[in-house]
N, C-alpha and C positions, 0 to 999 in steps of 0.2 A: 504494500500500500504506500503510495507516494504522498508527498506533502500536500499536493493540490487535493488529493482525495481526502486526506485528514481534515483539512480546513473546510472543505465543501465549497470553497469560493468559486470553483470553476464549473460546478454542476448544479443546476437549479433543482429544487425538490419541493414537494408540497407538504408531506407528512414525514414523521420519523420512519414509517414503514417504506415510503417512497424513497427516502434517502438511503436506507439500508439496502434496498433492492438495486440502487444505482451505485453502490459501493462507497457511499459518502459517510464518513464518520462524523456525525454532528457533534457540537459541543456537549449536548445533553447525553449522547451515547457514550462519549469519552468519559464524562463524569460518572455515569453509571458503571461503566466497565471498571473504573478505578475503585469504586465503592465495593463492587462485587468480587474484586481480585480476579477478574476475568479478562482474557485477551479481547481487545476491541473487535477483532475479526470474528471471534466466536459469538459475541453478543450481537454483532451485526447480522450474522446468519440467522440467529433466533428471532430477531425483530423482523427480518425479511420474510421469514416463514410464518410469522404470526404467533410463534410460541413464546414470545416475550413482547411486552408493550412498554413504551416509555411515554406515559401521558404528559404532554407538555404543550399546552396552548401557547402560540407565539406571543400572546398579549400578557402572559403571566411572567413578568420580567424578574420577579424576586424568587422564582421557583428554584428549589434545590432538587434536581430531577432524580427520580427513582425508577428502577425497572421492576416490572411485575411479570413473573413467569416461574414455572415449577423448578427450573434450573438455577434460579436466583434465590436470595434470601427471602423468606416469607415476610410479606408486608402487612401493615395494620391500618385499617380505616376506622375513623371515629365519626359517628353521626352526631350532628348538633343542629341548632336552629330554634327559632322561637315558635310558639304556638299561641292560640287565643288565651290560654290560661297562664302562660309564662312568656311575657312579651318583652323582657328586658334584653336588648341587644348587647349592652355592656357586660351582662352576666355571660352571654354566649361568647363574647370575645375573651373573657377571662378563662372560659373553658378551652377555647382555641389555644391560648398561650400555654395553659397547663398541659394540654395534649401534646403540643409540639415539644415542650421541655421534656416530657416523658418518652418522646421518641415516636409519636404517631407519624406515619408516612403520608396519610391522606386525611382530609377533612371533607365530609359531605354536608353541605348546607341543605337541611330538609325543612327550612322555615315554611310555615303555613299560615302566617298572619302578618298583616301590616305591609309596609313598603319594603319589600324584600330586596330590591335592586341595590340600594346603597350599601347594605350589609354584604351582599355578594361581591360588589366591587371593592369593598374594604378588605375582604378576605383575599381577593386576587392581588390587591396592592400591597398587602402587608404580610401575608402568610407564605412561608417558604415550602410548606407541604403541598402536595397535589390537592386541587379543589375539585370536588364533584357535586353534581346537583341532580335532581329528578324533575325535569321541566313540567311534567304533568301536574305536580303539586302546585307549581307556581301559576299555572294557567288561570285558575279561578281567581287567585289573588291579584294577578297582574291586570286582568280585564275587568275585575270587580263585577263578574256576572256569574249566575248559577251555572252549574256544570252542563245541564241540558241545553243551554242556549249557545254554547261554544261550538265552533265549526272545526272541521279538520284543519282548515287554514290557520285558525288561531293556535292550535297545538304546534304546528310546524313552525310558525313564527316565534313562538316562545323558545323553541330549540335554538333558532337563529339568534335570538336575544341573548341567551346564556352563552352561546359560542362567542358572540361579539364581546361579551363582558369578560371573557378570559378564562372560563372554567376549563379544566383539563380533561374531564370526562363527564359524560351524562348517562344516567340510567334511563333506558327507553324500554318500555314494556311492549315490544314488537311481536312477541310470540303468541299472545292471546288473540284468537280470531273468533269469528261467528261460530265456528265448529266447537271451540272451547266453551262458549256460552251455552250451547246446547248440552254439552256433557255435564257442565256444572248444574244446570237446571234439572238434569236427570237425577240428581241427588246421589252421586256416587261417592261423595266425600263427607267426612265428619265435620271438618272445619271450613269447607268451601274454599274461598280465597282469603288469605290473611295479609297479602301484600297490599299496602295502602295504595300504591300506584296502580297495581293490577285491579284492585276493586274499583278505582275511579274509571279506568278504561272500560271495565265490565259494565259499570253503571251507565257510562256514556253510550256504549253500544246498545244497551238495553232500552235506554230512553229514546234514542234517535233511530234505531234500526239499521245503522250504518256499520261498515267494517271498521276495525281498529285503524285510526288515522296513522299511527306510527308504523303499522304494517303496510297499509295501502300506499303511503307516501315515503316509503323507506328509501328509495333511491334519491329522492330530493333531499332528504335528511342527510344521507351520506355525502351528497355534494357540499352541504353546509359544513359537515364535520371535516371533510377533506380540505376545504378552503381555510379553516381556522386551526387545523391539526388538533381536533378534539377526538378523543378516544370514545368509542361507543361501548358502554357496559350494558349488555343485553340482559334486561331485568327478567327475573323468573316470577312472573305474575302468579304462577301456580305452584310456587314452592310449598312444601308441606308445612302446615302450622301446628301439627301434632304428630305424634308417632304413628297414629293409625293411618295417616295419609301418606306416609313416607314411601317413596319409590313406587307410587301407584301409576296407573295408566295416564292420568291427566298430567302429572309431572313429566313423565317420559315423553309423551306426545309433544309437549311444549319444548322439551330439550332437543328433540329431533328437528323441530322448526328453527330453533336457535342455531343449530349446526348449519342449516341451510343459509340462514341470515349472516352467519359468520363468513362463509365463503363469498357471499355477495359484497360484504363490506371490504374484504381483502382485495376484491377486483377494483375497488375505488381507492386502494392504498390507505384505507382507514383501519386503524388499530382496533382490536376488539378484546373485551373481557366478557366472560359469560358468568352470570350470577347463578348461585346454586342454593341448595336446600337449607331450610331453617331448623327443622326438627327431624332427626333421623336416629333410630336405634343404633347403639354403638357398633353392633355387628354388621350394619349396612353402610357405615360411613365410607370405608375404603372402596367398597364396590361402587358407590355413587361416584367417587372420584374417577375410577377407571372407566366407567360408562361415559362420563362427560368427556374425558380425554379422547375416547374413540369417536363419539358422535360429533364433537366440536373440533376435531382435527388438531388437538393439542393447544387450543387457545387458552390463555390464562383463566383459571377458575377462581371465582370470588364468592366466598361462602359466608353466610350469616350464622356463625357458630361452627358447625350445627349443634343445636342443643340435643343432648342425648337422653333427656327425660323431660316430662311435662310438669313435674310436681315440685319444682324448686323456686317458686317466686320469692324474690329477695336474695336469691343465690344463683341466679341464672348466668352471672359472669363465670361461675365455676362450671356449670353444666356445659356452657359454650366453650370454655377452655379445654375441657376434656375432649369434646368433639372436634374442636379446632386443631388440637395437636395431632390427632389421628388423621384428620383431613389433610393437613399440610404435609405430614409425613407421606401421605399416599398420593400427593400430586396437586393439592390446592395451592394457589400462589398468593392469595390475598384473603385475609381474615377481617371481616367486619366485627368490631368489638361489640360485646353485649355487656350491659351494666347490671348492677343489682336491682335497678328500677325497671328492667324489662318486664313488660306485661302489666306494670303497676302505675308508672308515672314518668313524667319528663325527668331525666337524670339531672341531679345537681352536680356541683363541681367535684365533690367527693365521690359520687357515683361514677363520674367520668374517669377519675383517677383509678378507681378500683377496676373498672372495665378494661382500661388500657393495660394495666399491669398484668391482669389475667391473660389477656390476649398476647402480650409480649412473651409471657412465660410459655404459652402454647406454641408460638411461632419459633421461639428459641429452641425449645425441646425438639421440634420437628426438624429444624435446620441441622441440629446435631445428629439426629437419626438419619438424615439424608447424606451426611458426610460432606457438607459444603465446606470449602476451604476457609479455615479460620473460625468455623462456627463454635468450636470447643475451646478456643484460646482463652476466652474470658473465664470459663469454668476452671481451666488449669491454673490460671492466675489466682482465682479464688481459693483453690486447694492449697496453693503455696502460702497464701496469706493466712489461712486457717492453721496450717501447720506451724507457722511462726507466731501465731496468736497476735497478728498485726491487725488491729481493729480498723484503723484508718484505711488500710489497703482493702480490707473486706468491704467496707462501705463504698469504696471507689468502684469495685466490681459489681456491686448489687444492682439489679434492675431498677430498684426504687431506693436509692441511698438515703433519702430523707426519712423514710419509714424505718429502715433498718437502724439508723442512728437513734431515732426517737425511742424505739423499743428498748434498745440497750441502755440508753441513758436514763430511762424511767425505772429501770430495774437493776441497777448496779449491785454487786454483792456488798454485804454490810461492811466488810473490812476493806472495801475499795481496792481489791487487787486488780491491777490493770490487765493482768494476763489471764483472768478467768471471767466467767459470767455467773449470774445468780442461779443457773441451773445446777451446776456441779461444784462450783467453788474450787477448792483444792483437790477435789476428787476428779477434776478434769482429766480425761484420758490423754488429750494432746499434751497438756502440761507434764503429766507423769512420764509419758514416753520421751518427751524432749529431755527431761532431767535424767532419766534412766540411760538413754543413749549417750548423754554427755558425761556419765559417771558421777552425777550429782546426787545428793541425798534428797529423797522425795518426802518433804515435810507436809503432812496432812493435818495432824492435830496441833 
């Protein structure tokens, strides 16, 4: 690869996929390759094939680009945004800052109340993480009209608006069609549709009798995404919302359609992610990942959890982390965090923090299992720090240093031994072994 190809100055390109197919290493690709410890040529091949995506709208100037793909580090998405009952944009920005500090790779603005455009533009102007949106949410808010009065043109124009505002990826529920409506009405599911965007599209089709506008006008939407280099995240309107609906005919039928839409997007040089299930029994998680990889031709898989049980409200960040670790180990590339407030309320700042840490644990565990270069380095440094009873080094390697430090400082041993904790005190196995190996007396009493 020569210097002209590296700079991209001599070859025009429209999207990251188009550049990769032309042999151009964009600045974003080079940055991602360095982060991933991967040769640019290998990453370029993955992006060209659609097996990795680098969501990077040209208008998002402060973006710190990341790559999403099963051969890369597992990435974390954080859902935020105001609602009618929680309208404070400043609180949402506080959550954004906290999320970025904890290592979130993407922020999805799911605002469903008020003037959403200034907040979306503020995110693009200030947030270095990837920014995603769900345009169908915004349609009713933007036009200030009831759902049934909107036209297919209105939905398409909102996608264009978000692309112009600089979002890096958009979730589009293109896979639900009139045929899906008939299957849902036949009553084959326990929870029907639990996707908010999917339910809105279903409701619009039911009220108007028309086909899904995101499916019917898909090629025009792809033209918009190609122009602004927006990655399409193909939303799973029919994702299972309970274990009883997991891996059923409705879910798989939509997935087959998403596989077809993936190929159509790639013909436009538009990058694609495919969204996956929400609630899946643990023994079905790996199989779901393999089925998606086959049907969607290796496109990056973006999963919500998946939650492996339905009965843990208040602890769903844990049920999601269990499923997320298995999913990412088995091929999922992007984990959407789940907070303790899932199914209960809009998450507060602490919920967001807990959700991110749980997802980061799942992603990190999966990356170790996949044997990615450097994935275990941090764990090895932690083991060294623990052997040396070096508390500051342990905090430095922790996924959440502030919490680790706070827990220790709140429960120091009574005699304030710097080399022990209040669990074992002088009975500490590490302390005893260090002294024994050094030929020192082991003083316990």
